[in-house]
N, C-alpha and C positions, 0 to 999 in steps of 0.2 A: 352690489347690495352690501351695505355696511353691516358688520357684525355677523355675517354668515361665514362660519368656518366649519369644515367637516372632514372626517377621515372615513373612507369606505374600504373595507377589506373584502376582497372577492376571491373565490376559489372555485375551480372546476378542474381538479387534478387529472381526471380522465382525459382531458383535452390539453393538459399542460398549461392551464391558465391559473395564475396565482399572483396576486399583487395587492397594492394599496394605492388608492387615489387620495391625495391630501390637498384640500383647498383651504388656504389660510391667507388672510389679509390681501385677497385679490389675486394670489398666485396659485397656480395649479401644478402639482408635482405628481407624476405617475411613476411608481416603482414596481417593476415586475420581475419575477423569476424568469431566467432564460434556460435554454437547453443545458448549459453547463451547470447551472444550479440544480436542475432536476437530476442530472447524472450523478450528483454527489450523494443521493439517497438510493440505496439498493434494496432489493428484496431477496431474502434467503429462503429458498423453497423448503429446505430441510426443517428449519425452525418455524417457518411461517411468519417471520418477523422482518421488519424493515430496519435498516441500519443507516446511521449517519455518523461518520467518524467511528468512534468506539461505542456509540450509544445504540441500544436496541429498543425497538418499540413496535406496537401493533397498529398505531394510527399514523399513517403517512403524513396527514395534514399537520401534525405536531412538528414534524421535521421541516415542513415547508414554512410554517410560521416562524421557526427559528432562523431559517435561511433568509426570510424576508426581513426579520428584525435586524439581522446582521447587515443586510444591504441598506436598510433605512438609516441605521445609526453609524454606519461606516462612511456614508456619503458626506 
């Protein structure tokens, strides 16, 4: 179908599903976080915050979006 392009961001962090489907000019690209990506985000029980590198945050999805962005634009 001509002219149909889309990006679909999906997430289900509890099941370790997080990715993006990109359909552009007839080509389909699927980029997903894998176990190694998920392991880069950790939870600190003392503070109740998630960490990614040296950044702290309370919303784990924000870190997954950052990881996905890094995968999309490093490919």
